[in-house]
Each structure stands twice: as structure tokens, then as C-alpha cells.
N, C-alpha and C positions, 0 to 999 in steps of 0.2 A: 202018693209018693211024688208025683210030678209037682204038685202044689208045694210040697215041702222043699224040693230042690229049687223051684222058682223063687221061693222066699229066701233061701240061703244065697242064691245068686244075687238077688236085689240087695241084701244086706252087705255082701262083699263089695258090690259095685258102689254102693253109697259110702262105705268105709274108704274105698280107694279115692273117690272124688273129694271126700273130706280131707284126706291125708295129703293130696297133691299140694295145696298151698303151704302146708307145714314143711314138706320136703323141699319145696322151691326156696324156702328161706335158708336152708342149709344149717349146719351145726353152728352154734354160737361160739365165737372165739373167746378164750379165757381172758384176753386183755380188754374186752368190751366192758369197761367199768365206769360208764358215764355217770351212774347214780351214786358213785362213791362220794361220801361227804368229806369236805376239806375243812380242817380246823384252821380258819383264817387267822386267828390270834397267834397260833403256833407258827403258821407260815410267815406272818409278819415279823416275828422275833427271829426266825431263821434268816429271812431276807435282810434284816437289819445287821445281823452279824456278818453276813457275806458282804454287804455294802461296806462295812468297816474294813474288812480285809482288802477289798479292791482299793478303797481310798488310801489305805496305808501303803499298798504296793505302788500306786501312782505317785504318792508323795516321795517315796524313796527313789523312784526312777527319775523324777523331775524335781530337783532340789531348788530350782529357781523359785523365788517367792511369787505367789499368785499364779503359778503355772496351772494348777487345778482350778479351772474357771467354774466348773459345775460338778459337784461331788456326785458319786455314784448313787443312783436311785434305782430300786428294783420294784417289779410288779409281777404278780402271779395271775395267769390267765388259764383257767381250767381247760384242759384239752391240748394246750400248747406247752406251758411250763412257766419258768421264771426268766424274765429279761431284766438286765441291768444296763444302764447307760450312763456315760459321763463325758465331760468335755474338758479337753486340755488345750491350752494355748502353748504350743510347743516352742515357739520362738520368743514370745514376749518382748519383741523388739519395740513395741509401742506401749508406753506407759502413760496413762492419763493422769495428769496432775491438775491442780486448780489453775495453773498457769498455761495449760494447754497440753498437747501431746508431745512427748519427749522420747527420742530414740535412745535406747540403752547403748552404752559404749561398745559392748562386745557383740559381734555378729556371729550367728550360728550358721555354719555352712550347710548346704543341702545334704552332704554325706553325714554330718553329725545329726541332723534331723532324722534321716532315714535310720541311722543306727539306734537312736533313742526310741523310735517307734518299734523297731525290731526287738530291742531289749525289753520293752514293756510288754510286747506281745508274748514273748517267751515267759516272762514272769506271770502273766495272767493265765497262761496255760498251766503253769505249776499251781497257781492258786486254785484253779478249777479241779485239777487232779487231786490235790491234797485236801481240799475242803468241800468239794461238790457233794460228797456223801452226807454232809450235814443238813442238806435240804430234804428232810424226811417226808414232807407233805407231797412231794412230787411222785407221780406214777412212773413206772419204768419206761413207758413210751412217750413221756414228756421230755422237754429239753431245758437245758440251762444255757442262756445266751448272754454274752457280754458285747455291748456295742460301744466302741470307743470312737469318739469324734475328736479329731486333731485339727485345731484351728491355727492358722499362721497369719495373723493379722499384721500387716505392715503399715507404713505410712500411706496416707491417701495417694492415689495415682500409682501405687505399686501393685503388682500382681499378688493376689492371695493364693496360697497353696494349701487347701484344706484336704483332709483325708479321713475316711471312715474305715474302721476295721471291725468285722463281726466275727466273733468266736462262738461256736455253738456245738453242743454235744448232748447226746441222749442220756437220761438218768441211768438206764441200764448199763451203759458203758462206764459211767462214773462209779456205779456200784461194783462193777467187775474189776476195774483198774485203779480205784482210789487208793492212794498211798503206796502203790507198787512202782517205786522209782525205777526199777529195773525194766519196766515195760512202758516207759515214758514215750518211746518212739511209736509204739503201737497205739497208745492213747492219742497222740497227736495225729496219727493217720485216721483215726476214727472221728476226729473233730472236723467240723466244717468251718473253714476259714475263708472269709471273703474280704477283699480289700478294694476300695475304689476311691 
């Protein structure tokens, strides 16, 4: 009888020692989906459609010719999400010609520049809210980010005033609030907006 109880005790102790490493790992979270396969061909098509929306929005916000210096380009990075970036020459005071650099006749005031940037930023928030749900290859914990570079090139020896605006939101927030214009304030609060 004693031999049987010693054997049972050894089995229980061995089971406990073997279970400790498993218990230390804790339960697996449902969002741990690192091994999920991404259809990169579909992701590329979704990214290209979103690029076209951004380019159209920028073109309507800045009607000056050549204002969009570098069209929006997007890239997907698994674990982070999709990032789009573009470059706008907000002033376009300096136009390069075969005869040299020429200043345009109209000057854009600092207030007008600031208003143009704010208007475009608001339009890009709407683009994300209305169309961010079309990026189906993203996981809920990944983000959609738009990086807008505003360049203000002036004549040589004049100060350049460049600005960068970053708009970022999680896919789960896009899914929850996409197309719900009555909740646009809540959507904007969930976004991360950085300007420098």
C-alpha cells in the first residue's frame, strides 16, 4: 500500500513539474495570428485603389498645377499595417524653367498655407473613414497610416517652411466606424494625428 501511494505521489509531482512551464506561458490571446497568410496580390490591388483616392483628394485640395510633387504610394508591412505617403509643394512659388527659376506672381500667405493643410487633413480623415474598410487584408490590430509631406520651396536664400502630418488609425476602429458619418467626431478622436 505504501509503495502504491509513493508511486502516485511521484506521478503527481512529475505532472506538476511538467505543467509549470505551460502554465507560465499563460493563455494564448485570440489576436495572436502571426501565422495568418496575407494575399499580397489582393493587398496590392486594395492599396492601389486607396492610393488613387488619396491622389484625387490631394488634387482637388491643391488645384495649382504641379502641386502634387510625389503621388501617394502605399506599402503593407505584416504586423504593422498599411502606410501611404505623398509630397505636396504647398506654395509652388518657385517654378523651374529652361531659363532658370521664376517666381510666380501670386504669393500665398502663411494663413492660406495653414488653411490648405487643415482642409486637406480633414479630407484625408474622411477618406479614411469612408474607404478604410476596403483594406480587407489587414488584421484588426494593424493600422492604416497616411504620411503627408508639405514642402514650401522658395527662392534661394529664403527660409523653407516644411511640415509633416501623420494620420493613423487601427483597422478595428475603421471597421467599427466606417461610413458612420454621425460618429465622425468619435472616429477623429480615435485617430492618432501628429504634426511637426
